N, C-alpha and C positions, 0 to 999 in steps of 0.2 A: 410354622415349623413343620418339618417333614417327620415321618414316622421314626427315623433313627435319632431324633432329637437335635439334628443340625438345622440351623436356619437356612432358609432358601435365600440365596443372594438375589438382590434386585438387579434387574437388567440396567446396564449403564445408560444414562441419558444421552441425548444428542450433544456433541461437542459444539458449542456455539462460540467458543473463544479462540478459534484458529487464527483470527486476525483482529487486532485491537489497536486503536489509536491511544498511545500512552501519554503523549504531550504535544501541544501545539505552541510553539514559541515564536518570537520575532525572527528567529533564524531558520526555522523549518519544522518538520514533523517527525516525531518518533513513533515507529510502528513496532508492534509485537506480532510476529507471524510464525506459527509453527515452532514455538520455543526459541526464536531468535529475534533480536532487536535490530532495527534498521533506522538510520537517520536520513531523511530526505530534506536536504537544504533547499531553500528557495532559490539559491544561486543555480543549483543543478536541476531543480524541478520547479520552475517559476509559475507553473500552472496553478499551484496551490497557494501562492502568496496572497491573492485577493479573494480566495474562496472563503465561504462562511464555515464556521465550526460544524454546522449541520451537514454541509456538503462534504467536508473532509471526513467526518465520522460515518458517512453513509458509504461504507466500503464492503466489498465482498471478495472472498477468496474462491475462485472458480477452478475446478480441475486440480486443486492442490498446488498450483504454481502461478496462477494468473490473478493479479489484483485488479479490481474493477471499481471505479467511481462513476456510477451511472450518471448522476447529475452533472458532473464535470466533464464527462466524455473522455476519461483518462483510463488507459490500460497499461499496466506494467507487469512484466514477468519477474518472478523472484530471482531468476538467473541474472537479470540486469542489475539488481541490487546487491547480489552476492559477488558478482564479478564485473564491476563497472568498466574495467579496462577492456573488456571484450565488446563493449557497446560504446564506442567513442563518439557517436552522434550526439550533438548538443542542441538544445532548443535555441533558435535564433528568433528574437522578436521580429514581427512583421516589418516594423519601421527600419530595422537594421538590414533585413533582406532587401528591401527596396533600395536602400542606399548602396548596397553592394552591386545590385543589378545596374543602377544608373552610373556607377563608377566604371563598370566594365565596358 
């Protein structure tokens, strides 16, 4: 307590929950980032489909807008999750890329 009888407020701790995996299902992953929820379907984000729970949960939010899964070598910007229409590029599995090249 201070001299005037008021309690001294504690300094807030470091915010460790800016990014959190809420659920991993057979359809995709639910993320909670900066008070918003995002669903990453395996159809749109196939890199996560065969990843382990540990690999998916090892996520970091960098610079306030960059999601990084170090073990999976995956980087996503929040902007691409908030406005996917602005990022029309889709993942094409390697075997499909080879088929398209040989057909051309």
